[in-house]
PDB file of N, CA, C and O in Angstrom:
ATOM      1  N   MET A   1     -14.419   2.068 -12.200  1.00  0.00           N
ATOM      2  CA  MET A   1     -14.373   0.678 -12.620  1.00  0.00           C
ATOM      3  C   MET A   1     -15.355  -0.121 -11.774  1.00  0.00           C
ATOM      4  O   MET A   1     -15.350  -0.029 -10.546  1.00  0.00           O
ATOM      5  N   SER A   2     -16.178  -0.885 -12.423  1.00  0.00           N
ATOM      6  CA  SER A   2     -17.227  -1.617 -11.726  1.00  0.00           C
ATOM      7  C   SER A   2     -16.775  -2.981 -11.231  1.00  0.00           C
ATOM      8  O   SER A   2     -17.376  -3.526 -10.306  1.00  0.00           O
ATOM      9  N   ASN A   3     -15.734  -3.540 -11.821  1.00  0.00           N
ATOM     10  CA  ASN A   3     -15.259  -4.890 -11.501  1.00  0.00           C
ATOM     11  C   ASN A   3     -16.332  -5.941 -11.720  1.00  0.00           C
ATOM     12  O   ASN A   3     -16.301  -7.011 -11.113  1.00  0.00           O
ATOM     13  N   ASN A   4     -17.285  -5.630 -12.595  1.00  0.00           N
ATOM     14  CA  ASN A   4     -18.297  -6.607 -12.965  1.00  0.00           C
ATOM     15  C   ASN A   4     -17.855  -7.437 -14.152  1.00  0.00           C
ATOM     16  O   ASN A   4     -18.499  -8.429 -14.494  1.00  0.00           O
ATOM     17  N   ARG A   5     -16.770  -7.042 -14.778  1.00  0.00           N
ATOM     18  CA  ARG A   5     -16.261  -7.768 -15.943  1.00  0.00           C
ATOM     19  C   ARG A   5     -14.829  -8.196 -15.677  1.00  0.00           C
ATOM     20  O   ARG A   5     -14.060  -7.481 -15.034  1.00  0.00           O
ATOM     21  N   THR A   6     -14.486  -9.358 -16.174  1.00  0.00           N
ATOM     22  CA  THR A   6     -13.132  -9.867 -15.989  1.00  0.00           C
ATOM     23  C   THR A   6     -12.103  -8.927 -16.586  1.00  0.00           C
ATOM     24  O   THR A   6     -11.023  -8.762 -16.020  1.00  0.00           O
ATOM     25  N   SER A   7     -12.410  -8.305 -17.721  1.00  0.00           N
ATOM     26  CA  SER A   7     -11.445  -7.383 -18.332  1.00  0.00           C
ATOM     27  C   SER A   7     -11.145  -6.208 -17.411  1.00  0.00           C
ATOM     28  O   SER A   7     -10.016  -5.718 -17.386  1.00  0.00           O
ATOM     29  N   ASP A   8     -12.142  -5.746 -16.651  1.00  0.00           N
ATOM     30  CA  ASP A   8     -11.909  -4.678 -15.679  1.00  0.00           C
ATOM     31  C   ASP A   8     -10.950  -5.143 -14.587  1.00  0.00           C
ATOM     32  O   ASP A   8     -10.104  -4.375 -14.130  1.00  0.00           O
ATOM     33  N   LEU A   9     -11.085  -6.394 -14.173  1.00  0.00           N
ATOM     34  CA  LEU A   9     -10.240  -6.917 -13.098  1.00  0.00           C
ATOM     35  C   LEU A   9      -8.775  -6.952 -13.493  1.00  0.00           C
ATOM     36  O   LEU A   9      -7.903  -6.682 -12.668  1.00  0.00           O
ATOM     37  N   TYR A  10      -8.498  -7.282 -14.741  1.00  0.00           N
ATOM     38  CA  TYR A  10      -7.113  -7.362 -15.186  1.00  0.00           C
ATOM     39  C   TYR A  10      -6.499  -5.985 -15.380  1.00  0.00           C
ATOM     40  O   TYR A  10      -5.288  -5.871 -15.567  1.00  0.00           O
ATOM     41  N   ALA A  11      -7.311  -4.945 -15.340  1.00  0.00           N
ATOM     42  CA  ALA A  11      -6.799  -3.576 -15.383  1.00  0.00           C
ATOM     43  C   ALA A  11      -6.495  -3.066 -13.972  1.00  0.00           C
ATOM     44  O   ALA A  11      -5.867  -2.019 -13.816  1.00  0.00           O
ATOM     45  N   THR A  12      -6.935  -3.795 -12.950  1.00  0.00           N
ATOM     46  CA  THR A  12      -6.723  -3.406 -11.556  1.00  0.00           C
ATOM     47  C   THR A  12      -5.267  -3.628 -11.157  1.00  0.00           C
ATOM     48  O   THR A  12      -4.717  -4.709 -11.367  1.00  0.00           O
ATOM     49  N   ASP A  13      -4.650  -2.605 -10.584  1.00  0.00           N
ATOM     50  CA  ASP A  13      -3.260  -2.676 -10.124  1.00  0.00           C
ATOM     51  C   ASP A  13      -3.209  -3.450  -8.811  1.00  0.00           C
ATOM     52  O   ASP A  13      -3.889  -3.087  -7.851  1.00  0.00           O
ATOM     53  N   LEU A  14      -2.417  -4.502  -8.762  1.00  0.00           N
ATOM     54  CA  LEU A  14      -2.324  -5.338  -7.558  1.00  0.00           C
ATOM     55  C   LEU A  14      -1.075  -5.068  -6.724  1.00  0.00           C
ATOM     56  O   LEU A  14      -0.790  -5.818  -5.790  1.00  0.00           O
ATOM     57  N   THR A  15      -0.323  -4.010  -7.042  1.00  0.00           N
ATOM     58  CA  THR A  15       0.928  -3.772  -6.310  1.00  0.00           C
ATOM     59  C   THR A  15       0.690  -3.495  -4.828  1.00  0.00           C
ATOM     60  O   THR A  15       1.579  -3.750  -4.015  1.00  0.00           O
ATOM     61  N   THR A  16      -0.463  -2.989  -4.459  1.00  0.00           N
ATOM     62  CA  THR A  16      -0.746  -2.730  -3.044  1.00  0.00           C
ATOM     63  C   THR A  16      -1.752  -3.727  -2.470  1.00  0.00           C
ATOM     64  O   THR A  16      -2.247  -3.543  -1.358  1.00  0.00           O
ATOM     65  N   ALA A  17      -2.051  -4.773  -3.224  1.00  0.00           N
ATOM     66  CA  ALA A  17      -3.016  -5.776  -2.748  1.00  0.00           C
ATOM     67  C   ALA A  17      -2.486  -6.457  -1.489  1.00  0.00           C
ATOM     68  O   ALA A  17      -1.286  -6.695  -1.356  1.00  0.00           O
ATOM     69  N   VAL A  18      -3.388  -6.761  -0.581  1.00  0.00           N
ATOM     70  CA  VAL A  18      -3.046  -7.488   0.643  1.00  0.00           C
ATOM     71  C   VAL A  18      -3.420  -8.947   0.416  1.00  0.00           C
ATOM     72  O   VAL A  18      -4.596  -9.288   0.284  1.00  0.00           O
ATOM     73  N   TRP A  19      -2.403  -9.801   0.374  1.00  0.00           N
ATOM     74  CA  TRP A  19      -2.607 -11.226   0.114  1.00  0.00           C
ATOM     75  C   TRP A  19      -2.684 -11.971   1.430  1.00  0.00           C
ATOM     76  O   TRP A  19      -1.914 -11.700   2.352  1.00  0.00           O
ATOM     77  N   ARG A  20      -3.610 -12.908   1.518  1.00  0.00           N
ATOM     78  CA  ARG A  20      -3.699 -13.762   2.711  1.00  0.00           C
ATOM     79  C   ARG A  20      -3.798 -15.208   2.261  1.00  0.00           C
ATOM     80  O   ARG A  20      -4.359 -15.519   1.209  1.00  0.00           O
ATOM     81  N   LYS A  21      -3.240 -16.081   3.085  1.00  0.00           N
ATOM     82  CA  LYS A  21      -3.287 -17.511   2.763  1.00  0.00           C
ATOM     83  C   LYS A  21      -4.651 -18.067   3.132  1.00  0.00           C
ATOM     84  O   LYS A  21      -5.268 -17.654   4.114  1.00  0.00           O
ATOM     85  N   ALA A  22      -5.098 -18.996   2.336  1.00  0.00           N
ATOM     86  CA  ALA A  22      -6.357 -19.670   2.631  1.00  0.00           C
ATOM     87  C   ALA A  22      -6.228 -20.395   3.966  1.00  0.00           C
ATOM     88  O   ALA A  22      -5.178 -20.959   4.273  1.00  0.00           O
ATOM     89  N   SER A  23      -7.290 -20.377   4.750  1.00  0.00           N
ATOM     90  CA  SER A  23      -7.243 -20.977   6.087  1.00  0.00           C
ATOM     91  C   SER A  23      -7.010 -22.479   6.045  1.00  0.00           C
ATOM     92  O   SER A  23      -6.567 -23.053   7.040  1.00  0.00           O
ATOM     93  N   THR A  24      -7.290 -23.123   4.940  1.00  0.00           N
ATOM     94  CA  THR A  24      -7.110 -24.573   4.838  1.00  0.00           C
ATOM     95  C   THR A  24      -5.766 -24.967   4.248  1.00  0.00           C
ATOM     96  O   THR A  24      -5.515 -26.151   4.026  1.00  0.00           O
ATOM     97  N   SER A  25      -4.898 -23.994   3.990  1.00  0.00           N
ATOM     98  CA  SER A  25      -3.583 -24.308   3.424  1.00  0.00           C
ATOM     99  C   SER A  25      -2.756 -25.073   4.438  1.00  0.00           C
ATOM    100  O   SER A  25      -2.762 -24.762   5.629  1.00  0.00           O
ATOM    101  N   GLY A  26      -2.053 -26.067   3.958  1.00  0.00           N
ATOM    102  CA  GLY A  26      -1.216 -26.880   4.826  1.00  0.00           C
ATOM    103  C   GLY A  26       0.170 -26.293   4.986  1.00  0.00           C
ATOM    104  O   GLY A  26       0.466 -25.235   4.432  1.00  0.00           O
ATOM    105  N   GLY A  27       1.017 -26.967   5.736  1.00  0.00           N
ATOM    106  CA  GLY A  27       2.367 -26.504   5.986  1.00  0.00           C
ATOM    107  C   GLY A  27       3.377 -26.975   4.963  1.00  0.00           C
ATOM    108  O   GLY A  27       4.570 -26.706   5.107  1.00  0.00           O
ATOM    109  N   GLU A  28       2.926 -27.675   3.928  1.00  0.00           N
ATOM    110  CA  GLU A  28       3.835 -28.219   2.922  1.00  0.00           C
ATOM    111  C   GLU A  28       4.166 -27.227   1.818  1.00  0.00           C
ATOM    112  O   GLU A  28       4.858 -27.581   0.863  1.00  0.00           O
ATOM    113  N   GLY A  29       3.693 -26.010   1.926  1.00  0.00           N
ATOM    114  CA  GLY A  29       3.965 -25.010   0.903  1.00  0.00           C
ATOM    115  C   GLY A  29       2.966 -25.019  -0.234  1.00  0.00           C
ATOM    116  O   GLY A  29       3.131 -24.294  -1.216  1.00  0.00           O
ATOM    117  N   ASN A  30       1.933 -25.832  -0.110  1.00  0.00           N
ATOM    118  CA  ASN A  30       0.882 -25.884  -1.133  1.00  0.00           C
ATOM    119  C   ASN A  30      -0.216 -24.905  -0.747  1.00  0.00           C
ATOM    120  O   ASN A  30      -1.310 -25.309  -0.354  1.00  0.00           O
ATOM    121  N   CYS A  31       0.078 -23.632  -0.860  1.00  0.00           N
ATOM    122  CA  CYS A  31      -0.841 -22.618  -0.365  1.00  0.00           C
ATOM    123  C   CYS A  31      -1.439 -21.780  -1.487  1.00  0.00           C
ATOM    124  O   CYS A  31      -0.780 -21.454  -2.474  1.00  0.00           O
ATOM    125  N   VAL A  32      -2.682 -21.454  -1.302  1.00  0.00           N
ATOM    126  CA  VAL A  32      -3.376 -20.527  -2.182  1.00  0.00           C
ATOM    127  C   VAL A  32      -3.477 -19.211  -1.429  1.00  0.00           C
ATOM    128  O   VAL A  32      -3.825 -19.191  -0.248  1.00  0.00           O
ATOM    129  N   GLU A  33      -3.176 -18.117  -2.107  1.00  0.00           N
ATOM    130  CA  GLU A  33      -3.304 -16.795  -1.508  1.00  0.00           C
ATOM    131  C   GLU A  33      -4.412 -16.041  -2.225  1.00  0.00           C
ATOM    132  O   GLU A  33      -4.584 -16.155  -3.439  1.00  0.00           O
ATOM    133  N   ILE A  34      -5.160 -15.266  -1.442  1.00  0.00           N
ATOM    134  CA  ILE A  34      -6.310 -14.548  -1.969  1.00  0.00           C
ATOM    135  C   ILE A  34      -6.189 -13.078  -1.596  1.00  0.00           C
ATOM    136  O   ILE A  34      -5.806 -12.742  -0.475  1.00  0.00           O
ATOM    137  N   ALA A  35      -6.516 -12.208  -2.538  1.00  0.00           N
ATOM    138  CA  ALA A  35      -6.574 -10.767  -2.281  1.00  0.00           C
ATOM    139  C   ALA A  35      -7.973 -10.285  -2.631  1.00  0.00           C
ATOM    140  O   ALA A  35      -8.527 -10.642  -3.670  1.00  0.00           O
ATOM    141  N   GLU A  36      -8.534  -9.466  -1.744  1.00  0.00           N
ATOM    142  CA  GLU A  36      -9.844  -8.881  -2.015  1.00  0.00           C
ATOM    143  C   GLU A  36      -9.672  -7.694  -2.943  1.00  0.00           C
ATOM    144  O   GLU A  36      -8.754  -6.891  -2.778  1.00  0.00           O
ATOM    145  N   LEU A  37     -10.558  -7.589  -3.916  1.00  0.00           N
ATOM    146  CA  LEU A  37     -10.551  -6.493  -4.874  1.00  0.00           C
ATOM    147  C   LEU A  37     -11.863  -5.722  -4.747  1.00  0.00           C
ATOM    148  O   LEU A  37     -12.815  -6.225  -4.151  1.00  0.00           O
ATOM    149  N   PRO A  38     -11.927  -4.525  -5.290  1.00  0.00           N
ATOM    150  CA  PRO A  38     -13.165  -3.747  -5.216  1.00  0.00           C
ATOM    151  C   PRO A  38     -14.352  -4.499  -5.813  1.00  0.00           C
ATOM    152  O   PRO A  38     -14.205  -5.278  -6.755  1.00  0.00           O
ATOM    153  N   GLY A  39     -15.510  -4.254  -5.255  1.00  0.00           N
ATOM    154  CA  GLY A  39     -16.730  -4.852  -5.781  1.00  0.00           C
ATOM    155  C   GLY A  39     -16.929  -6.307  -5.417  1.00  0.00           C
ATOM    156  O   GLY A  39     -17.760  -6.982  -6.024  1.00  0.00           O
ATOM    157  N   GLY A  40     -16.181  -6.815  -4.430  1.00  0.00           N
ATOM    158  CA  GLY A  40     -16.324  -8.207  -4.018  1.00  0.00           C
ATOM    159  C   GLY A  40     -15.549  -9.189  -4.871  1.00  0.00           C
ATOM    160  O   GLY A  40     -15.654 -10.400  -4.673  1.00  0.00           O
ATOM    161  N   ALA A  41     -14.774  -8.686  -5.814  1.00  0.00           N
ATOM    162  CA  ALA A  41     -13.954  -9.553  -6.666  1.00  0.00           C
ATOM    163  C   ALA A  41     -12.768 -10.082  -5.865  1.00  0.00           C
ATOM    164  O   ALA A  41     -12.477  -9.583  -4.779  1.00  0.00           O
ATOM    165  N   ARG A  42     -12.088 -11.087  -6.400  1.00  0.00           N
ATOM    166  CA  ARG A  42     -10.917 -11.670  -5.747  1.00  0.00           C
ATOM    167  C   ARG A  42      -9.834 -11.955  -6.771  1.00  0.00           C
ATOM    168  O   ARG A  42     -10.110 -12.185  -7.948  1.00  0.00           O
ATOM    169  N   ALA A  43      -8.599 -11.934  -6.300  1.00  0.00           N
ATOM    170  CA  ALA A  43      -7.452 -12.400  -7.070  1.00  0.00           C
ATOM    171  C   ALA A  43      -6.904 -13.601  -6.309  1.00  0.00           C
ATOM    172  O   ALA A  43      -6.829 -13.574  -5.081  1.00  0.00           O
ATOM    173  N   VAL A  44      -6.525 -14.642  -7.022  1.00  0.00           N
ATOM    174  CA  VAL A  44      -6.052 -15.886  -6.413  1.00  0.00           C
ATOM    175  C   VAL A  44      -4.721 -16.249  -7.048  1.00  0.00           C
ATOM    176  O   VAL A  44      -4.575 -16.208  -8.270  1.00  0.00           O
ATOM    177  N   ARG A  45      -3.740 -16.608  -6.206  1.00  0.00           N
ATOM    178  CA  ARG A  45      -2.430 -16.990  -6.734  1.00  0.00           C
ATOM    179  C   ARG A  45      -1.835 -18.133  -5.928  1.00  0.00           C
ATOM    180  O   ARG A  45      -2.299 -18.456  -4.834  1.00  0.00           O
ATOM    181  N   ASP A  46      -0.802 -18.734  -6.491  1.00  0.00           N
ATOM    182  CA  ASP A  46      -0.045 -19.814  -5.864  1.00  0.00           C
ATOM    183  C   ASP A  46       1.070 -19.180  -5.038  1.00  0.00           C
ATOM    184  O   ASP A  46       1.878 -18.421  -5.574  1.00  0.00           O
ATOM    185  N   SER A  47       1.124 -19.479  -3.753  1.00  0.00           N
ATOM    186  CA  SER A  47       2.132 -18.863  -2.885  1.00  0.00           C
ATOM    187  C   SER A  47       3.553 -19.269  -3.261  1.00  0.00           C
ATOM    188  O   SER A  47       4.501 -18.549  -2.946  1.00  0.00           O
ATOM    189  N   LYS A  48       3.717 -20.407  -3.927  1.00  0.00           N
ATOM    190  CA  LYS A  48       5.057 -20.841  -4.336  1.00  0.00           C
ATOM    191  C   LYS A  48       5.551 -20.067  -5.548  1.00  0.00           C
ATOM    192  O   LYS A  48       6.745 -20.072  -5.845  1.00  0.00           O
ATOM    193  N   ASN A  49       4.648 -19.407  -6.244  1.00  0.00           N
ATOM    194  CA  ASN A  49       5.010 -18.689  -7.457  1.00  0.00           C
ATOM    195  C   ASN A  49       4.239 -17.365  -7.529  1.00  0.00           C
ATOM    196  O   ASN A  49       3.446 -17.165  -8.449  1.00  0.00           O
ATOM    197  N   PRO A  50       4.465 -16.455  -6.560  1.00  0.00           N
ATOM    198  CA  PRO A  50       3.688 -15.216  -6.508  1.00  0.00           C
ATOM    199  C   PRO A  50       3.936 -14.275  -7.682  1.00  0.00           C
ATOM    200  O   PRO A  50       3.120 -13.389  -7.937  1.00  0.00           O
ATOM    201  N   GLY A  51       5.032 -14.446  -8.393  1.00  0.00           N
ATOM    202  CA  GLY A  51       5.318 -13.594  -9.537  1.00  0.00           C
ATOM    203  C   GLY A  51       4.500 -13.936 -10.769  1.00  0.00           C
ATOM    204  O   GLY A  51       4.374 -13.130 -11.691  1.00  0.00           O
ATOM    205  N   ARG A  52       3.957 -15.121 -10.774  1.00  0.00           N
ATOM    206  CA  ARG A  52       3.105 -15.521 -11.897  1.00  0.00           C
ATOM    207  C   ARG A  52       1.765 -14.804 -11.757  1.00  0.00           C
ATOM    208  O   ARG A  52       1.274 -14.614 -10.645  1.00  0.00           O
ATOM    209  N   GLY A  53       1.196 -14.419 -12.843  1.00  0.00           N
ATOM    210  CA  GLY A  53      -0.055 -13.667 -12.801  1.00  0.00           C
ATOM    211  C   GLY A  53      -1.171 -14.407 -12.085  1.00  0.00           C
ATOM    212  O   GLY A  53      -1.405 -15.585 -12.356  1.00  0.00           O
ATOM    213  N   PRO A  54      -1.857 -13.738 -11.180  1.00  0.00           N
ATOM    214  CA  PRO A  54      -2.946 -14.384 -10.456  1.00  0.00           C
ATOM    215  C   PRO A  54      -4.208 -14.501 -11.302  1.00  0.00           C
ATOM    216  O   PRO A  54      -4.406 -13.759 -12.263  1.00  0.00           O
ATOM    217  N   LEU A  55      -5.037 -15.430 -10.929  1.00  0.00           N
ATOM    218  CA  LEU A  55      -6.357 -15.579 -11.513  1.00  0.00           C
ATOM    219  C   LEU A  55      -7.243 -14.525 -10.865  1.00  0.00           C
ATOM    220  O   LEU A  55      -7.215 -14.364  -9.645  1.00  0.00           O
ATOM    221  N   ARG A  56      -8.017 -13.816 -11.649  1.00  0.00           N
ATOM    222  CA  ARG A  56      -8.900 -12.777 -11.108  1.00  0.00           C
ATOM    223  C   ARG A  56     -10.343 -13.158 -11.398  1.00  0.00           C
ATOM    224  O   ARG A  56     -10.699 -13.511 -12.522  1.00  0.00           O
ATOM    225  N   LEU A  57     -11.167 -13.079 -10.354  1.00  0.00           N
ATOM    226  CA  LEU A  57     -12.558 -13.509 -10.453  1.00  0.00           C
ATOM    227  C   LEU A  57     -13.497 -12.383 -10.043  1.00  0.00           C
ATOM    228  O   LEU A  57     -13.256 -11.704  -9.045  1.00  0.00           O
ATOM    229  N   THR A  58     -14.566 -12.183 -10.809  1.00  0.00           N
ATOM    230  CA  THR A  58     -15.597 -11.231 -10.406  1.00  0.00           C
ATOM    231  C   THR A  58     -16.274 -11.775  -9.151  1.00  0.00           C
ATOM    232  O   THR A  58     -16.063 -12.932  -8.785  1.00  0.00           O
ATOM    233  N   ALA A  59     -17.082 -10.953  -8.492  1.00  0.00           N
ATOM    234  CA  ALA A  59     -17.787 -11.400  -7.291  1.00  0.00           C
ATOM    235  C   ALA A  59     -18.679 -12.601  -7.597  1.00  0.00           C
ATOM    236  O   ALA A  59     -18.768 -13.529  -6.792  1.00  0.00           O
ATOM    237  N   THR A  60     -19.334 -12.588  -8.745  1.00  0.00           N
ATOM    238  CA  THR A  60     -20.201 -13.701  -9.139  1.00  0.00           C
ATOM    239  C   THR A  60     -19.390 -14.967  -9.393  1.00  0.00           C
ATOM    240  O   THR A  60     -19.779 -16.055  -8.969  1.00  0.00           O
ATOM    241  N   GLU A  61     -18.261 -14.823 -10.086  1.00  0.00           N
ATOM    242  CA  GLU A  61     -17.391 -15.973 -10.351  1.00  0.00           C
ATOM    243  C   GLU A  61     -16.812 -16.526  -9.056  1.00  0.00           C
ATOM    244  O   GLU A  61     -16.725 -17.742  -8.887  1.00  0.00           O
ATOM    245  N   TRP A  62     -16.413 -15.641  -8.136  1.00  0.00           N
ATOM    246  CA  TRP A  62     -15.861 -16.060  -6.850  1.00  0.00           C
ATOM    247  C   TRP A  62     -16.906 -16.853  -6.065  1.00  0.00           C
ATOM    248  O   TRP A  62     -16.588 -17.895  -5.492  1.00  0.00           O
ATOM    249  N   ALA A  63     -18.145 -16.371  -6.035  1.00  0.00           N
ATOM    250  CA  ALA A  63     -19.211 -17.068  -5.312  1.00  0.00           C
ATOM    251  C   ALA A  63     -19.446 -18.456  -5.900  1.00  0.00           C
ATOM    252  O   ALA A  63     -19.623 -19.420  -5.156  1.00  0.00           O
ATOM    253  N   ALA A  64     -19.449 -18.567  -7.224  1.00  0.00           N
ATOM    254  CA  ALA A  64     -19.642 -19.866  -7.873  1.00  0.00           C
ATOM    255  C   ALA A  64     -18.471 -20.801  -7.581  1.00  0.00           C
ATOM    256  O   ALA A  64     -18.673 -21.994  -7.354  1.00  0.00           O
ATOM    257  N   PHE A  65     -17.255 -20.272  -7.587  1.00  0.00           N
ATOM    258  CA  PHE A  65     -16.066 -21.070  -7.283  1.00  0.00           C
ATOM    259  C   PHE A  65     -16.145 -21.616  -5.858  1.00  0.00           C
ATOM    260  O   PHE A  65     -15.939 -22.808  -5.627  1.00  0.00           O
ATOM    261  N   ARG A  66     -16.442 -20.738  -4.913  1.00  0.00           N
ATOM    262  CA  ARG A  66     -16.545 -21.160  -3.510  1.00  0.00           C
ATOM    263  C   ARG A  66     -17.634 -22.208  -3.328  1.00  0.00           C
ATOM    264  O   ARG A  66     -17.448 -23.190  -2.609  1.00  0.00           O
ATOM    265  N   GLU A  67     -18.762 -21.997  -3.976  1.00  0.00           N
ATOM    266  CA  GLU A  67     -19.865 -22.951  -3.882  1.00  0.00           C
ATOM    267  C   GLU A  67     -19.435 -24.326  -4.395  1.00  0.00           C
ATOM    268  O   GLU A  67     -19.773 -25.348  -3.799  1.00  0.00           O
ATOM    269  N   GLY A  68     -18.694 -24.347  -5.496  1.00  0.00           N
ATOM    270  CA  GLY A  68     -18.197 -25.606  -6.046  1.00  0.00           C
ATOM    271  C   GLY A  68     -17.218 -26.301  -5.122  1.00  0.00           C
ATOM    272  O   GLY A  68     -17.241 -27.525  -4.998  1.00  0.00           O
ATOM    273  N   VAL A  69     -16.355 -25.530  -4.471  1.00  0.00           N
ATOM    274  CA  VAL A  69     -15.386 -26.103  -3.526  1.00  0.00           C
ATOM    275  C   VAL A  69     -16.117 -26.695  -2.329  1.00  0.00           C
ATOM    276  O   VAL A  69     -15.853 -27.832  -1.937  1.00  0.00           O
ATOM    277  N   VAL A  70     -17.031 -25.930  -1.751  1.00  0.00           N
ATOM    278  CA  VAL A  70     -17.769 -26.397  -0.574  1.00  0.00           C
ATOM    279  C   VAL A  70     -18.588 -27.650  -0.894  1.00  0.00           C
ATOM    280  O   VAL A  70     -18.717 -28.541  -0.055  1.00  0.00           O
ATOM    281  N   ALA A  71     -19.138 -27.714  -2.103  1.00  0.00           N
ATOM    282  CA  ALA A  71     -19.953 -28.864  -2.506  1.00  0.00           C
ATOM    283  C   ALA A  71     -19.108 -30.069  -2.917  1.00  0.00           C
ATOM    284  O   ALA A  71     -19.649 -31.133  -3.216  1.00  0.00           O
ATOM    285  N   GLY A  72     -17.776 -29.905  -2.933  1.00  0.00           N
ATOM    286  CA  GLY A  72     -16.894 -31.000  -3.311  1.00  0.00           C
ATOM    287  C   GLY A  72     -16.824 -31.241  -4.806  1.00  0.00           C
ATOM    288  O   GLY A  72     -16.385 -32.304  -5.246  1.00  0.00           O
ATOM    289  N   GLN A  73     -17.250 -30.268  -5.586  1.00  0.00           N
ATOM    290  CA  GLN A  73     -17.232 -30.407  -7.040  1.00  0.00           C
ATOM    291  C   GLN A  73     -15.890 -30.022  -7.640  1.00  0.00           C
ATOM    292  O   GLN A  73     -15.605 -30.372  -8.785  1.00  0.00           O
ATOM    293  N   LEU A  74     -15.069 -29.315  -6.897  1.00  0.00           N
ATOM    294  CA  LEU A  74     -13.755 -28.885  -7.386  1.00  0.00           C
ATOM    295  C   LEU A  74     -12.657 -29.431  -6.502  1.00  0.00           C
ATOM    296  O   LEU A  74     -11.479 -29.177  -6.752  1.00  0.00           O
TER     297      LEU A  74
END
């Protein structure tokens, strides 16, 4: 699996994924958790609702998302 396509990412089993909280998460429970996936892809979920399906991003999508956050566009 190349993880270059979003459909490939949703076929990835996340049962052994290691989730970490974003460093900017506050103490109010408004936390985003991120798991690294093969090929530089990421899975992102809400820590208050970890059972809900996470958003999965290819490496290219993740880079664009981060760039938008850093630039204050998101």
